[in-house]
N, C-alpha and C positions, 0 to 999 in steps of 0.2 A: 758301220762307221762309228767310231768312238770319239768323244770329245775329251780332250786332256788339256791341262794347263802346263805351260812352261813354268819354270821357277819364278821368273819375273811376272808372268801373267797371274799366277796364283797369289803372289805377294801383293800386287796392285789391287786385285779383287778383294782380298782380305783386308787390306788397308782401307779401301773404300767402305767396306762394311763397318770397320771399327770407327772411322771418321763419322759416319752417319749415326752410329750407336751412341756417340758422345752426347749428341743433342736429343735424339729421339730413338730410343731402343726399339719401339714398335715399327718405326719407319725402316730401321736397319733390317729387321726380319722380313718386311714386305719387299724391300729392295733385293735382298738375297734370294728370296723365293722367285721373284720375277726374273732375275738374272739367270738362275739355274734353269727355270722353265724355258726361257728364250734360247739359252745355250744348248740345252738338251734337244731342242727342235733341229739344231744343226746336224744331229746324227742322221736324220732322214733327208734334210734339205740343206746340204752344206753350201750351196751357192745362193741361198736365200738372202744372205747379207749383202749390203751394197759395196761396191768398190769404194775405197777411201778417196773422197773427192780431192784431198790435198796431195795424194800420192797415187794417181791412177796407173802409173807405170809399174807399181810394185805388186807382187802376188798376194796381197792381203785384202781382206774384206772386213767389214765392220757390222756389228749389231748394236743398235742404240737401246739402252735401258736407262732412261733418264734418271739422273743427270750424268750418266757415264756412257762412254763409247767403248765397246769391247772389240779388240782387233784380233783377227785370227787368220790362219793360213791352213790350207788342206794339203796334206802329204799322204799319199797312198790312201789308206783307210782310216786316217786319223785327222780330226780337226784340232789344231793346236791353237789355243787361246794364248796369245803372246803379250797382251797388254790390256789395261783398262785405264782410260783417261777421263777425268772430269771434263765437262764441257768448257770450263774456264781455262783449261790448260791449252797452251799454244801448240798446235800440231807440228810446227816446224822445229820444236825444241829437240826432239829426237825422232827417229824413224822407228816404229814399232818392230820389235824383234831383231833389231840391229844394234850392235854395240858401238859406242862412239870412241 
């Protein structure tokens, strides 16, 4: 199983790293390392993330790497990271991986 980012997922992840880096560069490095390690774990355990509580009917799961939630879906042999939201974002603003 491979972990890959959709273009939106990659942009949101990199935006999060940039945002954290503005205040604390060392925290951005730690966050990125924690996120990469947690997401890599999905290669072996793709169902280890929880169902998104706000959208239990959707085929997405999430992994929490504080202060962000990473949303993903599994398709065949690929885990697609489709988004990364800060805890402060309202989950009903958009549905991860769907265009409005």
